C-alpha positions in Angstrom: 45.9 94.0 138.7 46.8 95.6 141.9 43.4 95.2 143.6 40.2 93.4 142.8 37.5 95.5 141.0 35.4 95.4 144.1 38.0 97.3 146.1 38.1 100.2 143.5 34.3 100.7 143.6 33.9 100.2 147.4 32.9 103.4 149.1 34.9 102.5 152.1 38.1 103.2 150.0 36.8 106.2 148.2 38.7 109.5 148.4 36.7 112.3 150.1 37.1 116.0 150.6 40.0 115.4 153.0 41.9 114.3 149.9 41.5 117.5 147.9 45.0 118.7 148.7 46.4 115.3 147.4 44.3 115.6 144.2 45.6 119.1 143.6 49.2 118.0 144.1 48.8 115.1 141.8 47.2 117.3 139.2 50.0 119.9 139.4 52.6 117.1 139.0 50.8 115.7 136.0 50.6 119.2 134.4 54.3 119.7 134.9 55.1 116.3 133.5 52.9 116.9 130.4 54.6 120.2 129.9 58.0 118.6 130.1 57.1 115.9 127.7 55.7 118.5 125.2 59.0 120.4 125.3 61.0 117.2 124.7 58.8 116.3 121.8 59.1 119.7 120.1 61.5 119.9 117.1 64.9 121.5 117.7 66.8 123.9 115.5 66.6 123.4 111.8 63.8 120.9 112.2 66.2 118.2 113.5 63.6 116.9 116.0 66.2 117.3 118.7 65.6 119.2 121.9 67.6 122.3 122.6 
């Protein structure tokens, strides 16, 4: 575990509105990663399961 449970729930360490840009950037990166993973997982030509 990186930090004790108390640190994760302590309001002193909570993200606030000033972190909205960071949250948006992380969400965008995760969406792009998910899209890339879905493309890699899709079957290639003739159902070979390989990416094109």
